[in-house]
C-alpha positions in Angstrom: -17.2 13.0 -21.3 -19.8 12.7 -18.5 -21.2 10.8 -15.9 -25.0 9.2 -16.5 -27.2 8.1 -13.8 -28.1 4.4 -13.9 -31.5 5.7 -15.1 -30.3 8.1 -18.7 -27.9 4.6 -19.2 -30.1 2.2 -19.4 -32.9 4.6 -21.2 -29.9 5.3 -24.1 -29.1 1.5 -24.3 -32.9 1.1 -24.8 -33.2 3.8 -27.0 -29.4 2.6 -29.3 -29.8 -1.0 -28.2 -25.6 -0.4 -28.0 -24.6 -0.3 -24.7 -24.0 3.4 -23.0 -20.1 3.9 -21.1 -20.4 6.9 -19.1 -16.8 9.0 -17.7 -16.7 7.0 -14.7 -17.2 3.4 -16.0 -14.2 4.5 -19.0 -11.6 5.6 -16.0 -12.3 2.2 -14.4 -12.0 0.1 -17.5 -8.4 2.2 -17.8 -7.6 1.9 -14.1 -8.8 -2.1 -14.7 -5.7 -2.4 -17.0 -3.2 -0.9 -15.2 -3.7 -2.7 -12.0 -0.2 -4.4 -11.8 -0.1 -5.5 -7.3 -2.5 -7.2 -5.3 -3.5 -3.7 -3.8 -4.2 -2.1 -6.7 -6.8 -4.4 -7.9 -8.5 -5.1 -4.7 -9.3 -0.7 -5.1 -10.1 -0.7 -8.3 -12.5 -3.6 -7.8 -13.7 -2.4 -5.2 -14.8 1.4 -7.3 -16.0 -1.1 -10.1 -18.3 -3.2 -7.8 -19.6 0.3 -6.4 -19.5 1.6 -9.8 -21.7 -1.7 -11.2 -24.2 -2.0 -8.5 -27.1 0.5 -9.5 -26.2 -0.8 -13.3 -27.0 -4.3 -13.1 -29.7 -5.1 -15.5 -28.3 -2.8 -18.7 -26.7 -4.1 -21.5 -23.5 -3.1 -21.0 -22.9 -4.5 -17.6 -22.8 -8.7 -17.9 -21.9 -9.9 -14.3 -19.1 -12.4 -14.6 -17.9 -14.7 -11.8 -16.8 -12.5 -8.8 -15.5 -15.0 -6.4 -16.3 -15.6 -2.8 -19.5 -17.2 -1.3 -22.5 -18.5 -4.1 -25.2 -19.0 -1.8 -28.4 -19.7 -2.9 -31.6 -18.5 -4.6 -34.5 -18.1 -1.6 -38.0 -18.7 -3.2 -38.8 -16.3 -5.9 -35.7 -14.5 -5.9 -34.9 -13.0 -9.9 -31.7 -13.8 -11.0 -30.7 -9.9 -11.1 -32.0 -9.9 -7.4 -29.1 -12.8 -7.0 -26.7 -10.2 -9.4 -26.8 -7.8 -6.2 -26.7 -9.8 -3.9 -23.6 -12.0 -4.8 -22.3 -7.9 -5.5 -23.0 -6.8 -2.0 -21.2 -9.8 -0.8 -18.3 -8.9 -2.5 -17.7 -5.5 -1.6 -17.9 -6.4 2.1 -15.5 -9.0 1.3 -13.1 -6.4 -0.6 -14.0 -4.1 1.5 -12.4 -6.5 4.3 -9.1 -7.2 2.7 -8.7 -3.8 2.1 -8.7 -2.6 5.6 -5.4 -5.5 6.0 -3.9 -3.0 3.5 -4.8 0.1 5.4 -3.1 -1.1 8.9 -0.4 -2.3 6.8 0.5 0.6 5.8 -0.4 2.9 8.6 2.8 0.5 10.1 5.0 1.2 7.5 4.3 5.4 7.7 4.4 5.1 11.5 7.7 3.2 11.6 8.9 6.1 8.6 8.2 8.5 11.0 10.1 6.9 14.0 13.1 6.5 11.8 12.9 10.5 11.3 12.3 9.5 7.1 11.7 13.6 5.8 8.6 11.9 2.9 7.6 14.3 0.3 4.7 13.0 -2.2 4.9 13.7 -6.2 1.5 14.3 -7.2 0.0 15.9 -10.7 -2.2 15.1 -13.6 -2.3 11.9 -14.3 1.1 11.6 -16.8 2.4 15.3 -16.2 6.2 13.3 -15.8 5.2 12.6 -11.9 7.5 9.2 -12.2 10.5 10.3 -14.4 10.9 13.2 -11.8 11.2 10.3 -9.3 14.1 8.7 -11.5 15.3 11.6 -11.8 15.9 12.5 -8.1 16.4 9.2 -7.0 18.6 7.3 -9.9 15.5 5.0 -9.8 13.8 3.1 -12.6 10.4 3.4 -12.2 8.0 2.1 -14.9 7.0 5.2 -17.1 5.7 5.4 -20.3 3.7 8.1 -22.3 -0.1 7.2 -21.0 -2.8 8.6 -18.5 -2.6 6.1 -14.5 0.6 4.5 -15.8 1.0 4.4 -12.3 -1.8 3.2 -10.0 0.7 2.0 -7.2 2.9 4.1 -5.0 6.2 3.9 -5.2 9.1 4.8 -3.0 12.5 5.8 -3.5 14.8 6.9 -0.7 17.1 10.1 -1.2 20.6 10.5 1.2 20.6 14.4 0.6 24.3 15.9 1.2 23.8 17.2 5.0 23.0 12.9 6.2 19.5 13.9 6.3 17.0 11.0 4.5 14.4 12.1 2.5 11.9 9.3 1.0 10.3 10.3 -2.4 7.0 9.2 -2.7 5.0 8.6 -6.9 1.8 8.7 -6.1 -1.5 7.8 -8.9 -2.6 10.7 -11.2 -5.1 12.8 -10.8 -7.7 13.7 -13.1 -10.6 16.6 -13.2 -14.1 15.6 -11.7 -12.1 12.2 -10.5 -15.2 10.0 -9.6 -15.8 9.6 -6.4 -15.8 6.1 -5.9 -12.3 6.6 -7.1 -11.8 8.3 -4.4 -13.0 6.2 -1.9 -11.7 3.3 -3.3 -8.0 4.7 -3.4 -8.1 5.8 0.0 -4.8 4.0 1.8 -3.2 5.3 -1.8 -4.0 8.4 -1.0 -3.0 8.6 2.4 0.2 8.7 1.2 -0.4 11.7 0.6 -2.6 13.3 3.3 0.5 12.3 5.9 2.7 13.5 3.9 5.5 15.9 5.5 5.3 18.3 1.7 4.2 17.5 -1.6 6.3 18.6 -5.1 3.1 19.6 -7.6 4.5 18.2 -11.0 3.1 20.2 -14.1 4.0 19.5 -17.6 4.5 23.4 -19.2 3.6 22.0 -22.4 0.7 21.3 -22.0 -1.7 24.0 -23.0 -4.1 22.8 -20.3 -1.7 23.1 -17.7 -3.5 26.0 -15.6 -6.4 23.7 -15.8 -5.1 21.0 -14.7 -3.4 22.7 -11.8 -6.8 23.2 -10.4 -7.6 20.0 -11.2 -5.0 18.8 -8.8 -5.7 21.5 -6.2 -9.4 20.4 -5.8 -8.9 16.9 -4.9 -6.4 17.4 -2.9 -8.5 19.8 -0.9 -11.4 17.1 -1.3 -9.1 14.3 0.8 -7.5 17.1 3.5 -3.8 17.5 1.7 -4.7 20.9 0.3 -3.0 24.2 1.3 -3.4 25.6 4.9 
């Protein structure tokens, strides 16, 4: 349950002879299994590539086909150097694709403002009940399951209030204590939904004996991304 430096991971692997998986690596593995949309998969891939790059050569890192350009090895280039070059090239391509996603999302947000939608982002610790609340508020059938990070892609549902105003509720990715920085960077487009929302609904599970800790963790992430209380 800690973040290991690449050197620490290699030393543990050398001593034990088995792969070492730290907290960030485990979270990335879970995200990789949960990602469904093209955007979600790109975001997870970027985070995993950035995590993998300094760890190439360890027992826990196997470089599979990354796609994209292959290139050729120069004179004397080692297999490790070739792998690093492939990863860097793939990172550039994924960032470019995500850049297009950012532009598309910004156009959507601009369109909402022009139509005077009120946007409410539902935030909270992972598995706190955000998707269940979205379904209750809007009558939608968003996927719900009792597991961490069941929702990776923001889901939006409209609700027309009694006065005729239209509120767009946005279900967001769950936060977690000490969220790896690489994930915050990779999920920039998704977290932007939280930053630009008109207001936030913070969901807490009162039956969780760590609710107070989870509340503090969520508030810290909100502060880190510029969406904290003024």
